mmCIF file of the N, C-alpha and C atoms, coordinates in Angstrom:
data_MODEL
# 
_entry.id   MODEL 
# 
loop_
_atom_site.group_PDB 
_atom_site.id 
_atom_site.type_symbol 
_atom_site.label_atom_id 
_atom_site.label_alt_id 
_atom_site.label_comp_id 
_atom_site.label_asym_id 
_atom_site.label_entity_id 
_atom_site.label_seq_id 
_atom_site.pdbx_PDB_ins_code 
_atom_site.Cartn_x 
_atom_site.Cartn_y 
_atom_site.Cartn_z 
_atom_site.occupancy 
_atom_site.B_iso_or_equiv 
_atom_site.pdbx_formal_charge 
_atom_site.auth_seq_id 
_atom_site.auth_comp_id 
_atom_site.auth_asym_id 
_atom_site.auth_atom_id 
_atom_site.pdbx_PDB_model_num 
ATOM 1   N N  . MET A 1 1  ? -4.267  1.249   -17.953 1.00 0.00 ? 1  MET A N  1 
ATOM 2   C CA . MET A 1 1  ? -4.672  -0.152  -17.853 1.00 0.00 ? 1  MET A CA 1 
ATOM 3   C C  . MET A 1 1  ? -6.112  -0.259  -17.360 1.00 0.00 ? 1  MET A C  1 
ATOM 4   N N  . CYS A 1 2  ? -6.395  0.464   -16.307 1.00 0.00 ? 2  CYS A N  1 
ATOM 5   C CA . CYS A 1 2  ? -7.736  0.441   -15.716 1.00 0.00 ? 2  CYS A CA 1 
ATOM 6   C C  . CYS A 1 2  ? -8.770  0.942   -16.716 1.00 0.00 ? 2  CYS A C  1 
ATOM 7   N N  . CYS A 1 3  ? -8.393  2.002   -17.424 1.00 0.00 ? 3  CYS A N  1 
ATOM 8   C CA . CYS A 1 3  ? -9.286  2.596   -18.423 1.00 0.00 ? 3  CYS A CA 1 
ATOM 9   C C  . CYS A 1 3  ? -9.592  1.589   -19.532 1.00 0.00 ? 3  CYS A C  1 
ATOM 10  N N  . ILE A 1 4  ? -8.556  0.874   -19.992 1.00 0.00 ? 4  ILE A N  1 
ATOM 11  C CA . ILE A 1 4  ? -8.709  -0.117  -21.065 1.00 0.00 ? 4  ILE A CA 1 
ATOM 12  C C  . ILE A 1 4  ? -9.641  -1.247  -20.607 1.00 0.00 ? 4  ILE A C  1 
ATOM 13  N N  . THR A 1 5  ? -9.404  -1.759  -19.412 1.00 0.00 ? 5  THR A N  1 
ATOM 14  C CA . THR A 1 5  ? -10.224 -2.864  -18.903 1.00 0.00 ? 5  THR A CA 1 
ATOM 15  C C  . THR A 1 5  ? -11.672 -2.410  -18.725 1.00 0.00 ? 5  THR A C  1 
ATOM 16  N N  . TRP A 1 6  ? -11.856 -1.172  -18.274 1.00 0.00 ? 6  TRP A N  1 
ATOM 17  C CA . TRP A 1 6  ? -13.200 -0.627  -18.093 1.00 0.00 ? 6  TRP A CA 1 
ATOM 18  C C  . TRP A 1 6  ? -13.925 -0.549  -19.437 1.00 0.00 ? 6  TRP A C  1 
ATOM 19  N N  . LYS A 1 7  ? -13.187 -0.072  -20.467 1.00 0.00 ? 7  LYS A N  1 
ATOM 20  C CA . LYS A 1 7  ? -13.769 0.031   -21.812 1.00 0.00 ? 7  LYS A CA 1 
ATOM 21  C C  . LYS A 1 7  ? -14.125 -1.353  -22.358 1.00 0.00 ? 7  LYS A C  1 
ATOM 22  N N  . THR A 1 8  ? -13.200 -2.300  -22.227 1.00 0.00 ? 8  THR A N  1 
ATOM 23  C CA . THR A 1 8  ? -13.464 -3.658  -22.721 1.00 0.00 ? 8  THR A CA 1 
ATOM 24  C C  . THR A 1 8  ? -14.616 -4.294  -21.944 1.00 0.00 ? 8  THR A C  1 
ATOM 25  N N  . ALA A 1 9  ? -14.656 -4.032  -20.651 1.00 0.00 ? 9  ALA A N  1 
ATOM 26  C CA . ALA A 1 9  ? -15.736 -4.567  -19.815 1.00 0.00 ? 9  ALA A CA 1 
ATOM 27  C C  . ALA A 1 9  ? -17.079 -3.991  -20.265 1.00 0.00 ? 9  ALA A C  1 
ATOM 28  N N  . ARG A 1 10 ? -17.077 -2.693  -20.553 1.00 0.00 ? 10 ARG A N  1 
ATOM 29  C CA . ARG A 1 10 ? -18.307 -2.033  -21.005 1.00 0.00 ? 10 ARG A CA 1 
ATOM 30  C C  . ARG A 1 10 ? -18.761 -2.609  -22.346 1.00 0.00 ? 10 ARG A C  1 
ATOM 31  N N  . ILE A 1 11 ? -17.811 -2.781  -23.267 1.00 0.00 ? 11 ILE A N  1 
ATOM 32  C CA . ILE A 1 11 ? -18.115 -3.360  -24.585 1.00 0.00 ? 11 ILE A CA 1 
ATOM 33  C C  . ILE A 1 11 ? -18.661 -4.771  -24.413 1.00 0.00 ? 11 ILE A C  1 
ATOM 34  N N  . PHE A 1 12 ? -17.998 -5.536  -23.518 1.00 0.00 ? 12 PHE A N  1 
ATOM 35  C CA . PHE A 1 12 ? -18.425 -6.912  -23.257 1.00 0.00 ? 12 PHE A CA 1 
ATOM 36  C C  . PHE A 1 12 ? -19.847 -6.939  -22.698 1.00 0.00 ? 12 PHE A C  1 
ATOM 37  N N  . LEU A 1 13 ? -20.127 -6.026  -21.775 1.00 0.00 ? 13 LEU A N  1 
ATOM 38  C CA . LEU A 1 13 ? -21.465 -5.948  -21.177 1.00 0.00 ? 13 LEU A CA 1 
ATOM 39  C C  . LEU A 1 13 ? -22.519 -5.609  -22.221 1.00 0.00 ? 13 LEU A C  1 
ATOM 40  N N  . ILE A 1 14 ? -22.196 -4.657  -23.097 1.00 0.00 ? 14 ILE A N  1 
ATOM 41  C CA . ILE A 1 14 ? -23.120 -4.265  -24.171 1.00 0.00 ? 14 ILE A CA 1 
ATOM 42  C C  . ILE A 1 14 ? -23.368 -5.450  -25.099 1.00 0.00 ? 14 ILE A C  1 
ATOM 43  N N  . LEU A 1 15 ? -22.277 -6.125  -25.492 1.00 0.00 ? 15 LEU A N  1 
ATOM 44  C CA . LEU A 1 15 ? -22.388 -7.298  -26.362 1.00 0.00 ? 15 LEU A CA 1 
ATOM 45  C C  . LEU A 1 15 ? -23.172 -8.413  -25.686 1.00 0.00 ? 15 LEU A C  1 
ATOM 46  N N  . HIS A 1 16 ? -22.877 -8.623  -24.399 1.00 0.00 ? 16 HIS A N  1 
ATOM 47  C CA . HIS A 1 16 ? -23.554 -9.667  -23.633 1.00 0.00 ? 16 HIS A CA 1 
ATOM 48  C C  . HIS A 1 16 ? -25.054 -9.375  -23.559 1.00 0.00 ? 16 HIS A C  1 
ATOM 49  N N  . HIS A 1 17 ? -25.390 -8.126  -23.294 1.00 0.00 ? 17 HIS A N  1 
ATOM 50  C CA . HIS A 1 17 ? -26.796 -7.712  -23.225 1.00 0.00 ? 17 HIS A CA 1 
ATOM 51  C C  . HIS A 1 17 ? -27.483 -7.938  -24.571 1.00 0.00 ? 17 HIS A C  1 
ATOM 52  N N  . HIS A 1 18 ? -26.785 -7.576  -25.638 1.00 0.00 ? 18 HIS A N  1 
ATOM 53  C CA . HIS A 1 18 ? -27.306 -7.747  -26.999 1.00 0.00 ? 18 HIS A CA 1 
ATOM 54  C C  . HIS A 1 18 ? -27.522 -9.229  -27.298 1.00 0.00 ? 18 HIS A C  1 
ATOM 55  N N  . CYS A 1 19 ? -26.528 -10.042 -26.936 1.00 0.00 ? 19 CYS A N  1 
ATOM 56  C CA . CYS A 1 19 ? -26.621 -11.490 -27.156 1.00 0.00 ? 19 CYS A CA 1 
ATOM 57  C C  . CYS A 1 19 ? -27.750 -12.094 -26.339 1.00 0.00 ? 19 CYS A C  1 
ATOM 58  N N  . LEU A 1 20 ? -27.913 -11.615 -25.115 1.00 0.00 ? 20 LEU A N  1 
ATOM 59  C CA . LEU A 1 20 ? -28.982 -12.084 -24.236 1.00 0.00 ? 20 LEU A CA 1 
ATOM 60  C C  . LEU A 1 20 ? -30.340 -11.793 -24.866 1.00 0.00 ? 20 LEU A C  1 
ATOM 61  N N  . GLY A 1 21 ? -30.480 -10.584 -25.412 1.00 0.00 ? 21 GLY A N  1 
ATOM 62  C CA . GLY A 1 21 ? -31.708 -10.207 -26.109 1.00 0.00 ? 21 GLY A CA 1 
ATOM 63  C C  . GLY A 1 21 ? -31.967 -11.107 -27.304 1.00 0.00 ? 21 GLY A C  1 
ATOM 64  N N  . LEU A 1 22 ? -30.913 -11.390 -28.059 1.00 0.00 ? 22 LEU A N  1 
ATOM 65  C CA . LEU A 1 22 ? -31.011 -12.283 -29.219 1.00 0.00 ? 22 LEU A CA 1 
ATOM 66  C C  . LEU A 1 22 ? -31.389 -13.693 -28.796 1.00 0.00 ? 22 LEU A C  1 
ATOM 67  N N  . ASN A 1 23 ? -30.783 -14.156 -27.694 1.00 0.00 ? 23 ASN A N  1 
ATOM 68  C CA . ASN A 1 23 ? -31.077 -15.495 -27.182 1.00 0.00 ? 23 ASN A CA 1 
ATOM 69  C C  . ASN A 1 23 ? -32.540 -15.613 -26.771 1.00 0.00 ? 23 ASN A C  1 
ATOM 70  N N  . ILE A 1 24 ? -33.056 -14.580 -26.105 1.00 0.00 ? 24 ILE A N  1 
ATOM 71  C CA . ILE A 1 24 ? -34.461 -14.571 -25.687 1.00 0.00 ? 24 ILE A CA 1 
ATOM 72  C C  . ILE A 1 24 ? -35.365 -14.601 -26.917 1.00 0.00 ? 24 ILE A C  1 
ATOM 73  N N  . LEU A 1 25 ? -35.000 -13.821 -27.932 1.00 0.00 ? 25 LEU A N  1 
ATOM 74  C CA . LEU A 1 25 ? -35.756 -13.771 -29.187 1.00 0.00 ? 25 LEU A CA 1 
ATOM 75  C C  . LEU A 1 25 ? -35.749 -15.137 -29.867 1.00 0.00 ? 25 LEU A C  1 
ATOM 76  N N  . LEU A 1 26 ? -34.568 -15.771 -29.918 1.00 0.00 ? 26 LEU A N  1 
ATOM 77  C CA . LEU A 1 26 ? -34.434 -17.099 -30.516 1.00 0.00 ? 26 LEU A CA 1 
ATOM 78  C C  . LEU A 1 26 ? -35.235 -18.130 -29.741 1.00 0.00 ? 26 LEU A C  1 
ATOM 79  N N  . LEU A 1 27 ? -35.217 -18.011 -28.414 1.00 0.00 ? 27 LEU A N  1 
ATOM 80  C CA . LEU A 1 27 ? -35.967 -18.924 -27.554 1.00 0.00 ? 27 LEU A CA 1 
ATOM 81  C C  . LEU A 1 27 ? -37.466 -18.783 -27.812 1.00 0.00 ? 27 LEU A C  1 
ATOM 82  N N  . LYS A 1 28 ? -37.933 -17.540 -27.943 1.00 0.00 ? 28 LYS A N  1 
ATOM 83  C CA . LYS A 1 28 ? -39.349 -17.284 -28.245 1.00 0.00 ? 28 LYS A CA 1 
ATOM 84  C C  . LYS A 1 28 ? -39.726 -17.873 -29.598 1.00 0.00 ? 28 LYS A C  1 
ATOM 85  N N  . LEU A 1 29 ? -38.875 -17.681 -30.587 1.00 0.00 ? 29 LEU A N  1 
ATOM 86  C CA . LEU A 1 29 ? -39.100 -18.239 -31.924 1.00 0.00 ? 29 LEU A CA 1 
ATOM 87  C C  . LEU A 1 29 ? -39.139 -19.758 -31.883 1.00 0.00 ? 29 LEU A C  1 
ATOM 88  N N  . LEU A 1 30 ? -38.232 -20.342 -31.104 1.00 0.00 ? 30 LEU A N  1 
ATOM 89  C CA . LEU A 1 30 ? -38.164 -21.795 -30.956 1.00 0.00 ? 30 LEU A CA 1 
ATOM 90  C C  . LEU A 1 30 ? -39.441 -22.329 -30.318 1.00 0.00 ? 30 LEU A C  1 
ATOM 91  N N  . ILE A 1 31 ? -39.937 -21.633 -29.292 1.00 0.00 ? 31 ILE A N  1 
ATOM 92  C CA . ILE A 1 31 ? -41.180 -22.029 -28.618 1.00 0.00 ? 31 ILE A CA 1 
ATOM 93  C C  . ILE A 1 31 ? -42.355 -21.955 -29.584 1.00 0.00 ? 31 ILE A C  1 
ATOM 94  N N  . ILE A 1 32 ? -42.418 -20.874 -30.379 1.00 0.00 ? 32 ILE A N  1 
ATOM 95  C CA . ILE A 1 32 ? -43.487 -20.711 -31.378 1.00 0.00 ? 32 ILE A CA 1 
ATOM 96  C C  . ILE A 1 32 ? -43.423 -21.841 -32.402 1.00 0.00 ? 32 ILE A C  1 
ATOM 97  N N  . LEU A 1 33 ? -42.216 -22.153 -32.877 1.00 0.00 ? 33 LEU A N  1 
ATOM 98  C CA . LEU A 1 33 ? -42.027 -23.236 -33.846 1.00 0.00 ? 33 LEU A CA 1 
ATOM 99  C C  . LEU A 1 33 ? -42.440 -24.581 -33.264 1.00 0.00 ? 33 LEU A C  1 
ATOM 100 N N  . LEU A 1 34 ? -42.094 -24.821 -32.001 1.00 0.00 ? 34 LEU A N  1 
ATOM 101 C CA . LEU A 1 34 ? -42.476 -26.067 -31.330 1.00 0.00 ? 34 LEU A CA 1 
ATOM 102 C C  . LEU A 1 34 ? -43.989 -26.176 -31.210 1.00 0.00 ? 34 LEU A C  1 
ATOM 103 N N  . LYS A 1 35 ? -44.645 -25.066 -30.856 1.00 0.00 ? 35 LYS A N  1 
ATOM 104 C CA . LYS A 1 35 ? -46.109 -25.043 -30.757 1.00 0.00 ? 35 LYS A CA 1 
ATOM 105 C C  . LYS A 1 35 ? -46.747 -25.355 -32.104 1.00 0.00 ? 35 LYS A C  1 
ATOM 106 N N  . LEU A 1 36 ? -46.229 -24.746 -33.159 1.00 0.00 ? 36 LEU A N  1 
ATOM 107 C CA . LEU A 1 36 ? -46.730 -24.989 -34.516 1.00 0.00 ? 36 LEU A CA 1 
ATOM 108 C C  . LEU A 1 36 ? -46.541 -26.440 -34.916 1.00 0.00 ? 36 LEU A C  1 
ATOM 109 N N  . LEU A 1 37 ? -45.376 -26.993 -34.562 1.00 0.00 ? 37 LEU A N  1 
ATOM 110 C CA . LEU A 1 37 ? -45.067 -28.389 -34.867 1.00 0.00 ? 37 LEU A CA 1 
ATOM 111 C C  . LEU A 1 37 ? -46.033 -29.322 -34.144 1.00 0.00 ? 37 LEU A C  1 
ATOM 112 N N  . ILE A 1 38 ? -46.313 -29.035 -32.874 1.00 0.00 ? 38 ILE A N  1 
ATOM 113 C CA . ILE A 1 38 ? -47.251 -29.840 -32.084 1.00 0.00 ? 38 ILE A CA 1 
ATOM 114 C C  . ILE A 1 38 ? -48.645 -29.777 -32.697 1.00 0.00 ? 38 ILE A C  1 
ATOM 115 N N  . ILE A 1 39 ? -49.083 -28.576 -33.083 1.00 0.00 ? 39 ILE A N  1 
ATOM 116 C CA . ILE A 1 39 ? -50.399 -28.395 -33.716 1.00 0.00 ? 39 ILE A CA 1 
ATOM 117 C C  . ILE A 1 39 ? -50.463 -29.193 -35.015 1.00 0.00 ? 39 ILE A C  1 
ATOM 118 N N  . LEU A 1 40 ? -49.396 -29.113 -35.809 1.00 0.00 ? 40 LEU A N  1 
ATOM 119 C CA . LEU A 1 40 ? -49.311 -29.836 -37.079 1.00 0.00 ? 40 LEU A CA 1 
ATOM 120 C C  . LEU A 1 40 ? -49.410 -31.342 -36.855 1.00 0.00 ? 40 LEU A C  1 
ATOM 121 N N  . VAL A 1 41 ? -48.680 -31.844 -35.867 1.00 0.00 ? 41 VAL A N  1 
ATOM 122 C CA . VAL A 1 41 ? -48.699 -33.271 -35.534 1.00 0.00 ? 41 VAL A CA 1 
ATOM 123 C C  . VAL A 1 41 ? -50.101 -33.697 -35.106 1.00 0.00 ? 41 VAL A C  1 
ATOM 124 N N  . ILE A 1 42 ? -50.757 -32.896 -34.268 1.00 0.00 ? 42 ILE A N  1 
ATOM 125 C CA . ILE A 1 42 ? -52.117 -33.203 -33.808 1.00 0.00 ? 42 ILE A CA 1 
ATOM 126 C C  . ILE A 1 42 ? -53.080 -33.242 -34.987 1.00 0.00 ? 42 ILE A C  1 
ATOM 127 N N  . VAL A 1 43 ? -52.994 -32.253 -35.867 1.00 0.00 ? 43 VAL A N  1 
ATOM 128 C CA . VAL A 1 43 ? -53.860 -32.184 -37.048 1.00 0.00 ? 43 VAL A CA 1 
ATOM 129 C C  . VAL A 1 43 ? -53.640 -33.405 -37.941 1.00 0.00 ? 43 VAL A C  1 
ATOM 130 N N  . VAL A 1 44 ? -52.372 -33.730 -38.189 1.00 0.00 ? 44 VAL A N  1 
ATOM 131 C CA . VAL A 1 44 ? -52.035 -34.890 -39.022 1.00 0.00 ? 44 VAL A CA 1 
ATOM 132 C C  . VAL A 1 44 ? -52.566 -36.174 -38.390 1.00 0.00 ? 44 VAL A C  1 
ATOM 133 N N  . LEU A 1 45 ? -52.382 -36.314 -37.080 1.00 0.00 ? 45 LEU A N  1 
ATOM 134 C CA . LEU A 1 45 ? -52.876 -37.497 -36.368 1.00 0.00 ? 45 LEU A CA 1 
ATOM 135 C C  . LEU A 1 45 ? -54.394 -37.593 -36.433 1.00 0.00 ? 45 LEU A C  1 
ATOM 136 N N  . LEU A 1 46 ? -55.071 -36.462 -36.272 1.00 0.00 ? 46 LEU A N  1 
ATOM 137 C CA . LEU A 1 46 ? -56.536 -36.442 -36.352 1.00 0.00 ? 46 LEU A CA 1 
ATOM 138 C C  . LEU A 1 46 ? -57.007 -36.842 -37.742 1.00 0.00 ? 46 LEU A C  1 
ATOM 139 N N  . GLU A 1 47 ? -56.341 -36.301 -38.761 1.00 0.00 ? 47 GLU A N  1 
ATOM 140 C CA . GLU A 1 47 ? -56.672 -36.649 -40.147 1.00 0.00 ? 47 GLU A CA 1 
ATOM 141 C C  . GLU A 1 47 ? -56.426 -38.138 -40.392 1.00 0.00 ? 47 GLU A C  1 
ATOM 142 N N  . PHE A 1 48 ? -55.299 -38.616 -39.894 1.00 0.00 ? 48 PHE A N  1 
ATOM 143 C CA . PHE A 1 48 ? -54.919 -40.023 -40.035 1.00 0.00 ? 48 PHE A CA 1 
ATOM 144 C C  . PHE A 1 48 ? -55.935 -40.923 -39.328 1.00 0.00 ? 48 PHE A C  1 
ATOM 145 N N  . LYS A 1 49 ? -56.355 -40.503 -38.139 1.00 0.00 ? 49 LYS A N  1 
ATOM 146 C CA . LYS A 1 49 ? -57.362 -41.234 -37.369 1.00 0.00 ? 49 LYS A CA 1 
ATOM 147 C C  . LYS A 1 49 ? -58.676 -41.307 -38.148 1.00 0.00 ? 49 LYS A C  1 
ATOM 148 N N  . ARG A 1 50 ? -59.049 -40.181 -38.728 1.00 0.00 ? 50 ARG A N  1 
ATOM 149 C CA . ARG A 1 50 ? -60.273 -40.107 -39.519 1.00 0.00 ? 50 ARG A CA 1 
ATOM 150 C C  . ARG A 1 50 ? -60.193 -41.079 -40.696 1.00 0.00 ? 50 ARG A C  1 
ATOM 151 N N  . GLU A 1 51 ? -59.038 -41.083 -41.366 1.00 0.00 ? 51 GLU A N  1 
ATOM 152 C CA . GLU A 1 51 ? -58.811 -42.000 -42.497 1.00 0.00 ? 51 GLU A CA 1 
ATOM 153 C C  . GLU A 1 51 ? -58.929 -43.451 -42.036 1.00 0.00 ? 51 GLU A C  1 
ATOM 154 N N  . ILE A 1 52 ? -58.339 -43.754 -40.892 1.00 0.00 ? 52 ILE A N  1 
ATOM 155 C CA . ILE A 1 52 ? -58.402 -45.113 -40.332 1.00 0.00 ? 52 ILE A CA 1 
ATOM 156 C C  . ILE A 1 52 ? -59.857 -45.479 -40.032 1.00 0.00 ? 52 ILE A C  1 
ATOM 157 N N  . TYR A 1 53 ? -60.586 -44.544 -39.419 1.00 0.00 ? 53 TYR A N  1 
ATOM 158 C CA . TYR A 1 53 ? -61.998 -44.783 -39.108 1.00 0.00 ? 53 TYR A CA 1 
ATOM 159 C C  . TYR A 1 53 ? -62.806 -45.029 -40.379 1.00 0.00 ? 53 TYR A C  1 
ATOM 160 N N  . ILE A 1 54 ? -62.556 -44.216 -41.404 1.00 0.00 ? 54 ILE A N  1 
ATOM 161 C CA . ILE A 1 54 ? -63.275 -44.345 -42.685 1.00 0.00 ? 54 ILE A CA 1 
ATOM 162 C C  . ILE A 1 54 ? -62.978 -45.702 -43.317 1.00 0.00 ? 54 ILE A C  1 
ATOM 163 N N  . THR A 1 55 ? -61.693 -46.076 -43.364 1.00 0.00 ? 55 THR A N  1 
ATOM 164 C CA . THR A 1 55 ? -61.321 -47.374 -43.949 1.00 0.00 ? 55 THR A CA 1 
ATOM 165 C C  . THR A 1 55 ? -61.874 -48.517 -43.112 1.00 0.00 ? 55 THR A C  1 
ATOM 166 N N  . PHE A 1 56 ? -61.880 -48.348 -41.805 1.00 0.00 ? 56 PHE A N  1 
ATOM 167 C CA . PHE A 1 56 ? -62.406 -49.368 -40.893 1.00 0.00 ? 56 PHE A CA 1 
ATOM 168 C C  . PHE A 1 56 ? -63.904 -49.567 -41.127 1.00 0.00 ? 56 PHE A C  1 
ATOM 169 N N  . ILE A 1 57 ? -64.624 -48.448 -41.264 1.00 0.00 ? 57 ILE A N  1 
ATOM 170 C CA . ILE A 1 57 ? -66.072 -48.499 -41.518 1.00 0.00 ? 57 ILE A CA 1 
ATOM 171 C C  . ILE A 1 57 ? -66.337 -49.166 -42.870 1.00 0.00 ? 57 ILE A C  1 
ATOM 172 N N  . ILE A 1 58 ? -65.539 -48.806 -43.884 1.00 0.00 ? 58 ILE A N  1 
ATOM 173 C CA . ILE A 1 58 ? -65.689 -49.381 -45.229 1.00 0.00 ? 58 ILE A CA 1 
ATOM 174 C C  . ILE A 1 58 ? -65.419 -50.891 -45.182 1.00 0.00 ? 58 ILE A C  1 
ATOM 175 N N  . VAL A 1 59 ? -64.359 -51.279 -44.483 1.00 0.00 ? 59 VAL A N  1 
ATOM 176 C CA . VAL A 1 59 ? -63.988 -52.697 -44.361 1.00 0.00 ? 59 VAL A CA 1 
ATOM 177 C C  . VAL A 1 59 ? -65.075 -53.458 -43.589 1.00 0.00 ? 59 VAL A C  1 
ATOM 178 N N  . VAL A 1 60 ? -65.564 -52.891 -42.506 1.00 0.00 ? 60 VAL A N  1 
ATOM 179 C CA . VAL A 1 60 ? -66.591 -53.540 -41.675 1.00 0.00 ? 60 VAL A CA 1 
ATOM 180 C C  . VAL A 1 60 ? -67.953 -53.272 -42.307 1.00 0.00 ? 60 VAL A C  1 
# 
């Protein structure tokens, strides 16, 4: 019984460690994606602002 629980515990620990590594990797990917999204939004807003300024200048 003790041997079985030790083996399952070891397997669980290995799996948990593996999952933890995957979670950290996913978290890093998520952070990178969020940064890219923020940059994209800023670029789009800047372009949009420029368009507004151009149309405003043309109108005025």
